[in-house]
C-alpha positions in Angstrom: 204.0 -5.0 159.5 204.8 -8.5 158.3 202.4 -11.6 158.6 202.8 -14.7 160.3 202.5 -16.5 156.9 205.9 -16.8 155.2 204.2 -17.0 151.7 201.6 -14.1 152.4 201.4 -10.8 150.6 199.3 -9.2 153.0 201.4 -6.4 153.8 202.2 -2.8 152.1 205.3 -4.0 149.5 206.6 -3.4 146.1 204.0 -5.7 144.8 200.9 -3.2 145.6 203.0 -0.2 144.4 203.6 -2.2 141.1 200.2 -3.2 140.8 198.7 0.2 141.0 201.3 1.6 138.6 200.3 -1.3 136.5 196.5 -0.5 136.6 196.5 3.3 136.8 196.3 5.6 133.6 199.5 7.0 134.4 201.5 7.9 137.5 199.8 11.0 138.6 196.4 8.9 138.7 197.7 6.9 141.9 196.8 7.8 145.4 194.2 10.0 144.6 192.4 11.4 147.6 188.3 11.6 146.5 186.3 12.9 150.1 187.2 10.7 152.9 189.0 8.1 150.9 192.3 7.7 149.0 191.8 5.7 146.1 194.9 3.4 144.9 194.6 4.3 141.0 192.0 5.9 138.5 191.7 5.1 135.1 189.3 6.8 133.0 185.9 6.9 135.2 186.9 3.8 137.3 188.0 3.6 140.6 190.6 0.8 141.1 191.9 -0.7 144.4 194.5 -3.2 145.0 194.0 -5.3 147.6 196.8 -7.7 148.5 195.2 -8.1 152.3 192.0 -9.6 153.1 189.0 -8.2 151.3 187.4 -7.6 154.4 189.4 -4.9 155.4 188.1 -2.6 152.4 184.2 -3.7 152.9 182.9 -0.5 154.2 185.0 1.7 151.8 184.0 -0.5 148.6 180.1 -0.5 149.8 180.2 3.3 150.0 182.0 4.1 146.6 180.0 1.8 144.4 176.9 3.9 145.4 178.5 6.4 143.1 181.4 5.2 141.1 182.6 2.4 139.1 184.8 0.4 141.3 187.5 -2.3 140.3 188.8 -4.3 142.9 192.1 -6.0 142.2 192.9 -9.2 144.2 195.9 -10.6 143.4 196.6 -14.6 144.0 200.0 -15.6 144.1 200.6 -18.8 141.8 204.2 -19.2 142.1 206.8 -17.6 144.5 210.4 -17.4 143.9 212.3 -17.1 147.4 215.3 -14.6 147.7 217.1 -14.7 151.0 219.8 -12.1 152.3 222.5 -13.0 154.8 221.8 -9.4 156.1 219.1 -6.5 155.9 221.4 -4.6 154.2 223.3 -7.2 152.3 222.7 -8.6 148.8 220.8 -11.5 148.0 222.7 -14.6 148.2 220.2 -17.5 147.5 217.1 -17.9 145.3 214.7 -20.8 145.0 211.1 -21.6 144.1 208.7 -22.3 146.6 206.9 -25.3 146.5 203.7 -23.7 147.2 201.3 -23.2 144.2 198.1 -20.7 144.4 194.8 -21.3 142.7 192.2 -18.9 141.8 190.1 -21.0 144.0 191.9 -19.6 147.2 189.5 -16.4 146.5 186.5 -18.5 147.9 188.6 -18.2 151.3 188.6 -14.4 151.5 185.0 -13.9 149.7 183.5 -15.3 152.8 183.9 -11.7 154.2 182.9 -9.9 151.2 179.4 -11.3 150.4 177.8 -8.5 151.3 179.7 -6.4 148.9 179.9 -8.6 145.6 178.0 -8.8 143.5 177.3 -5.0 142.8 175.8 -3.3 140.0 179.2 -0.9 140.1 181.5 -3.4 141.3 183.8 -5.5 139.2 186.3 -7.8 141.2 189.5 -8.5 139.4 191.4 -11.8 140.1 195.2 -11.2 138.9 197.0 -14.4 138.9 200.5 -13.3 139.8 204.4 -14.5 140.0 206.3 -12.8 142.6 209.8 -12.7 144.4 209.7 -12.8 148.1 212.8 -11.2 149.7 213.5 -12.6 153.2 216.1 -11.3 155.7 217.2 -12.9 158.9 215.0 -12.1 161.9 217.0 -11.6 165.0 214.6 -9.2 166.8 213.4 -11.9 169.1 214.2 -15.1 170.8 212.8 -18.2 168.9 212.3 -21.9 169.1 214.1 -24.3 167.1 211.0 -25.1 164.9 210.5 -21.5 164.2 212.2 -19.6 161.1 214.7 -17.0 161.6 213.9 -15.3 158.4 210.9 -12.6 158.1 209.8 -11.3 154.9 211.1 -8.0 154.0 209.3 -7.4 150.5 207.4 -8.9 147.8 208.0 -7.9 144.2 205.7 -8.5 141.4 207.8 -10.9 138.6 204.7 -11.1 136.3 201.0 -11.3 135.7 199.9 -14.8 134.5 196.5 -13.8 133.6 193.5 -12.2 135.1 189.9 -13.1 135.2 187.3 -10.7 135.9 183.9 -11.0 138.0 181.0 -8.8 137.7 178.0 -11.3 138.6 177.0 -14.2 140.7 177.3 -16.4 137.5 180.8 -15.3 136.8 181.6 -16.9 140.2 179.6 -20.0 139.9 181.6 -20.7 136.6 185.1 -21.1 138.7 184.3 -24.1 140.2 183.5 -26.1 137.1 180.1 -27.4 137.9 177.5 -27.7 135.0 175.0 -25.4 135.9 172.2 -27.6 134.7 173.3 -30.1 137.2 170.2 -30.3 139.8 170.6 -31.3 142.7 174.1 -31.4 143.7 175.8 -31.2 147.3 179.4 -29.7 149.0 180.7 -33.5 148.0 179.8 -33.0 144.3 181.5 -29.3 144.3 184.7 -31.1 146.4 185.1 -33.4 143.4 184.6 -30.9 141.0 187.3 -28.6 142.1 189.4 -31.3 143.6 189.2 -29.6 147.2 188.4 -31.2 150.5 184.8 -31.2 151.6 185.5 -28.8 154.4 186.8 -26.4 151.5 183.6 -27.2 149.4 181.7 -26.2 152.1 183.3 -22.9 152.2 182.6 -22.3 148.6 179.1 -23.6 149.0 178.7 -20.8 151.8 180.0 -17.9 149.2 178.1 -19.1 146.6 175.0 -19.2 148.6 175.3 -15.8 150.0 176.0 -14.4 146.5 172.8 -16.1 145.5 174.7 -18.0 142.9 173.3 -20.9 144.1 170.0 -22.0 146.2 169.6 -24.6 148.7 166.4 -27.0 147.5 166.5 -29.6 150.6 168.5 -32.1 152.1 169.4 -35.7 151.9 171.8 -38.1 153.8 174.7 -36.6 152.2 173.9 -33.0 153.1 172.0 -29.8 151.6 171.0 -30.1 147.9 171.6 -26.9 145.7 170.7 -26.1 142.4 172.5 -23.2 140.6 170.6 -19.9 140.5 
């Protein structure tokens, strides 16, 4: 099942399989059944879930697992995408180009809006894997499209490299991502926008996540909006 977004990695792809093998102790420690759940990978005594799709999809599963196990959720964020196109579904790749779109670790906050009741948790590590991928596209002639619609669909997404990774375990770890001095009090979403280089509407999403993970606390209001301080 493909996503409607051309640069999305929200489908079951080679990327997911490659990351499972990367994080598992060995191949036999992937797709392990544990009670009612299937675990992507196990390393030592840690259960590892690779989540290319929305974190909200695994919220109940992770909430249950962290009660008894150490859990690592690996969330890949695509930093760069190489687009590879085929002329036919069974044909060879005939063109490659780099997508102008770039990912950023701050993209995580859009996903965390739906995960604040799980993170942070004592037994949970959230690892952000900053990856470079190749996205394979094939002609899509399964339905009639309007002129402005693209005539390609994503066939697969493959891992090219892992640029780096960031581990988050506490609300303070999350706060550090925005680059705002924790001693600065008070601050507003306008200050978050300036610190992150993102628009005000995105800074409001960041503030929502930080507030509901107890990384920041509201302490008042002025003409610029709600005033916060680091918790």
